[in-house]
N, C-alpha and C positions, 0 to 999 in steps of 0.2 A: 402133856399139852405141847405141840408143835409150836414153835419159833413163827415171828411174824414173817416175812417174806423180807426178804432184801429188798432197800429201794435203791438201784443204780443212779448215780450222781452224775449227768453230763453239761459240757458248757452250753446256755442258748447258743442257738443257728441263730447267723444273720446272714442277711442277702447274700455275702460272697464266701460261702460255705465254710464260715470258721477261719479265714485269711483276710482277715481283718488287720489286725497288727502288720503283717506283711506286706499289704496294700500300703499302708499309709506310709510305709519307710520307701518304698518306691517312688511316692506321689511326690515325697520329699526331696528324693534325689534330684528325679526330674525337673521340681522345680529350682532344684540349686543350680542345676545345667544349664538350665533356660537363660537364668540371670545372670549366670557368668556368661555364656556365649552374647547377649543383649549387652555386657556392658565393653567386650572385648569389640564387639560393632560399635559402640559409641567413640571409643579411643581411636580404631581407625577412621571414622567420618572428620575424626578433630584433627588427626594427624595428617591424611590427603582427602582435598575435594575431590567431590565425584567430577567426572569428567565432564555430565550434563551441567554441573553450575557452571565450570570453566566455558565451555559453548555460549553459556546465557548470557555471561559475561563480556565476552568477544562481538552476540550479535548486539547486545545493547550501545558496543562500544560503534560499533558501523552503522547504527541507526541514530545514535545521537552524530554522528558525522554528517550523516546526508542530512539530518534536521537544520546543519548550521550550513549548507551551502547556497553561495551569492545573497547572504543573508543581510548584506550590506550595500546590493544592488539595490538602491530605491526607484530611481527611474529610467528607462529606456525607450529607441525608438526606432526604426528600422523600415529596412524595402523591402522585398525579395519576390519572390513568387511561389503559387500556389497552386497544387495539381490535385486533381482529385478522379477518382476510376471508381464508378457503380459496376459491378458484375463484371469485370476488366474491359469496362470501354474509358475511356476519357473523356470524361463530361465537362471540366475544368482546368485551364491552362492558361493563368492569367497575374497580372501581376498585385502586389498587395502590399501596403502599409500598415505599419501600428504603432500604437503608444502605451508603454505598461505605465505604472507607479503602485509601490508597494505592493501589497499580496490580496487585493481585491479589484484593482481601478485597471481598467484596459479600452481600447480604440481599434478599432479593426476596419480598413476601406480597401474593398473589394474593388479593383479597376477591372473594367471590361471594356475594352475598346482603348482603353488611355479614359476611360469615363468614369466617374466614381460611382459605381450602380450599385452595390450595397454596403452601407455603415453598420457597424455594430458597435456596441458602448456598453459598459457596466461602471458604476458610481461605488459600486460595492453596496449597494440598497435595492437598486433596480436596473434589469437589462434591457436595453433598448435596441429596435431593430428598425431600419429602412431600408427598402427597396424602392429601386426608380425600374416600371419596365413601360412596356408601348400603353399601357392604361394607366389607370389612377395609382399611385404613388403606395406600398403596404407598408403601414408603421407600428409597430408593438411595441409595449412597452409592461413588463410582467415582474414579477419577483424574481431578485438576481440569484436567489437559493433553488430556483426552477428553472435558472436557463441552461441551454447547451448548445450548440454548434450543429446539430442536428438537422438544421433545414440547408445549409449549404453542404456538409461534408457526410452527411449520410450518417454519423455516429455521433452520440448522446455523451457528449465529452463536453465537462462543465466548464465555463467562462474562467472559471479561477484553476480550474487545473491544467489551458490552454496556456493562461498569464505564467505560470509556475514553470513552466516546460521550455516555453520561449525564452526565460530567466535563467535556464539550466539547471530549475530545482526541480526535485522530487516531489510531487503530490504524495503525502502521505494519511492513510486511512488510519480511525482509529482503530483500535486493535486491544486486545488483553494479553496474546503470547505473541513471542519472536523465536523465530529458529533460523538459525543459520548453517547449511551445508552444502557440499559439494553438490555442480550441477551433476546429472546422468552422465554428462559426456566426456567429465574430468575437467574440465575446460571452465574454468571461472564457479563463486561462489552464487548462489540465489539465495536474498532474505524473504520471508517468508511471514506476511502480517495476518495473525487470525482474529477472529472474533467469537467469543464466547457464546453459544448457540447458534453458530452463523456456518463457521467453518473460515476456510482461507479468504479474505478479502484483499491483499496484493502480494504479490512478488516481485522481487527486483532484480533483476539479474546482473550480476558485477564480475570486471575480470579476474584473474586471480591475485592480485594484490589488495580486492577489495574495495577499489577506491574509484575506477573509471565503472560509470554506468550505463549500463549496452541497452537494455530492454525492461520496461513495465509491466505488468499485465494488472486490472482488474477485476476485480469478479464481483457477481451479484449474490444473494442467499442462497442461489439455489445452485449453483457452483458453476454455472453459466460464463466466459468470458464477457465483458463489458465492454471493452480494449484493450490494446496492448500498442504504447509509444516507444518508439528508439532514438535513440541517440546520434542519427548514422556518420556524423561529422560534427566534431567541438572545433571552435576557435575559440583564441585569447582576445580580448577587448578591455585595453586599461584595467589589466590586472583578472579579470570573471572569466571563465571560462564556461562558454555559452555554446548554445548548436551554432552546425552551418546549415548542419541540413536534420529535419527532424519529418519522423515517419510516425503515421497512426493509420490502425487498423480494426476493425470489429473479429477479425481473423475469418469471415466468410464472404462477404460481396460490396464491402467498401474501401477504400484507401483511399490515403492524402498525405500530401507530401510538401512540405514545407522547406524552401529554399531560403535560409536568410544571408542574402547579400552583401547588405550592409547594414553596420551594427552602430546604434552612440549609446553611449551608458552615461548616467547624469544627467538627463537632460533638463531643461526646465518644461513644468507642467501646470496647467491650470485645471481646476475642477472642471470647468465649463466642456475641456475636451473630454469629456466620459458621460455627457448627457446630448444626448439628442434629443431634440424639440419635435413636435407633432407638425407635418408639412401645412401650408398654411389652405 
């Protein structure tokens, strides 16, 4: 009788062709190396602060300084001259007077041939406009949040912004991110304020010491320039640094210049100064 055929035993095959133990060993070594490098990186982050974090702290410090500019300047008034160009042509070259109080009260009188032809005022809640012409006077009263000086200077600058600029302050937009970097020209710095889902809302150009503001630009949500304002010349009045010449442009066909020849600070004001009643 022949013996039964021999049965050869073989280990069950796996998806890795029998190399499962070796593969597990390699995975274990890889996991160990990854953990070691992560731990070392964590130690590096604790011992050396990333450069971007340092830049962020500096940007916050510069922004904090800007937000405190002339906060103690409660009221002011002055006399000066206003010039308005449209498409390169000088349209207005007249005297102007103004009174400001706090952060939202402003009164402006435009003199034409020595006569108060245009008056504008805002009490923080309402914006008033009064214009004397050859015919019937023009009178308007609208919400202060919707008001701008576009009718006079062809630039949609809000009354709150012009009030801050005359007071030597920088109007700051709402933002989620701030970036401070060198200008492309290598001269001075620019502080960029960005909004989430919007992009750049404001750019503030400063000197090498990050103390003097030279130019401010404001943008809408499409990235288009709304207007830019420049502190062309500055002066010291009662310890406050305020503009002696202020320029505003829409970057296309409208330009505005205000010379602040006489400037008085801490002047007495009343609520009635910032209200214009309708004509009789």
